[in-house]
N, C-alpha and C positions, 0 to 999 in steps of 0.2 A: 794213516800209514800210507807209505808208498813203496814201490819196488825199486831197488837199486840195480846196478848193471848186471849183477850176478842172479837177479831174480828173487833174492831174499827180501822178505818183508822188513821194513825198518821204520821205527817211530822216533823222530827226532825229539828228545827231551828239551824242555826249556823252562825258564822261570819268568813270569810276568808279574810285576808289582804295580798295584794301583794304590796311590797314596795321596794324602792331602788333609785338609782340616775337616772338622765335623761339618755336616750338611753340604758336602762337596759332591756327593754322588759316588763314593767309593763302593759301597755295598751294592748300589744300583748297577754299576758297570760290572762288578763281579758276577751278579746274578745274570746279567745279559750275556756275558760271555759263557757262563755254565749252561745256560738254556740253549744256546747256539750249539754247543758241544752235545748236549743230549738229543737235539733235534737231528744232529748228524749221526746219531746212534752210537756215540762213544760211551764207554763206561765212565761215569762221573761220580765222585764222592766229595762231599763238602764238610769241612770241619770248622768248628769255632771253639774258643776257650769256654769251659764249662761255667765260668763265673759270669758270662754274658747272658742274663735271663731277662733283659729289658722287655722285649716284645714277645719272646717265645723261647721255650727251653729246647725245642726240637726243630726249630727253623732258623735260618738266616733271614732276617727281615730288615728291609731298608726303611729309612725315616718316612717314605711315602707309602709304606706298607706292602711292597712287593716282596714275596717270600720264595724260599726254596728249602726243601727239607735238608737237614744236616745231622751230623754226629758231634755232640759236644765232647771234648776231651779235656783232661786235666793237664797233660804235658805234650809237648811237641813230639816226644818219642812214640806216643801213642799213634800218631798220624802215620809213622813209618810202618808200624805193626799192622795197621788196619787197611793199607793201601795196596795190598797184593793184587796183581792183575787188573789195576785201574789205569785208564788211559789219561784221565784229566782229574786233577785234585785241585779243589778250591779251599782257600783258607781266609776266613773273615776275622776281623779284629786282631790281626796278627801282632800288634804292638803289645798285647797282654801275654803272649807266650814267652817262654824262656828263650835264652840266647841259642839253645840247641836247635831252634827252628831253621837257622841258617844251614846247619849240617843236613837236616832232614830234607829241606827243599833241594839242596845240591845233590843229595843221594837219589832222591826221586827223579830229578831231571837227568841224572846220569843213567838211570834205569830206563829212560825213554819216556817219562811221564811229563805231560804238560802241567805245570804248577802255576796256578793263578792265586796271587796273595793280595788282600786288601788290608789296609790299616792306616792309622794316623802316623804321619811322619814325625810330628812334634807334640809334646804334651802341652798342657795350658800355660806353661811358662816359656814355650818357644824352644824347649830343649829336645834334641833328637830322642825318639821313643822307642825303647825296647830294641828288638832285632831288625826293625825297619831300615835303618840306615845301612847296616851290613847286607841286607837283602837287596837294597837298591844297587849296592856295588857289585853284587854277583849276578844280578838279573840280566837276562837277554833283552828284556824290554821294561821300561819304567814309564808309567803314565801318571803324571801329577794332575790331579783334578782341583778345581777351585770352587769354593762357595762364594757368595757375594757378601761383601762387608755390610752388616745391618746398619752401620752408622752413615756411611758415605756412598755405597754402591760400587766401590772398587772391587778388584779380586780380593778375596780374603787370604790372609797369610797364616793365621793361627786360630785355635779354638780357645776363646777367652772364657774362663770360668766365672760364673756369676755368683756362686755360693761360696762362703767362707770356708777355709780349711787348707792344710798343707799336704794332705794325703795326695800322692800322685795319681792313683786310680780312683776315680769317682764316676760310676757309670751314670749316664744321664742323657738328656735331650735338650730341647729348647729351653726349658726352665732352668737348667743347670749351666748351659754353655751358649755362646754366641759366636759366629764367625766375624773376625775383624781383619781389616787390612793392617799392614805394618804400622802406619802412622796412627790410626785409631786405637790400635792395641797399645802403642807407647803412651798415648794420652790417657787411656784407661788405667794403665799400670801407675802412671804419675799421680792421677787422682786418688787411687786407692792408697798409695804410699802416703800422700798428704793427710788423708783421713785417719790414718793410724796414729 
């Protein structure tokens, strides 16, 4: 909060999106920003989709096991209902939420809330994922983070799925996905197509 010329307190709302492939540090960056806000004595609330139970049901947990308590919710509209009088809202795994998340984030920012969203920008096929593309379009700040390609060491482009299936949402970690650069991903898809 800061004081404007008339002496009234004013909180500038904003939307920050942290996106990229799996194993790129999205959740780690979300946790870092939220812990800084808590240290600054700001009121913080963190949400994640209820379907994400990989490491914990009641915490947002990064792949390297850093964590922060959260509230799991079924729909994006729940975030709006639960965020009264909160200064900073964090949202992890945003790609799993419905398209209403864009409205929710805009509404919160318009109320003066700092909204920090983390999520995959593309699915395992390289297709833009859920509400993330629209959130990137309306965000005040977008940070694209990169994993390292496990095949060649270049910056990763996409999360390549290692297990069979056409289902778009498959919760997983290193046994199910690997980060690949564009070229290594193209080769992997060609090899999979040849094997079929």
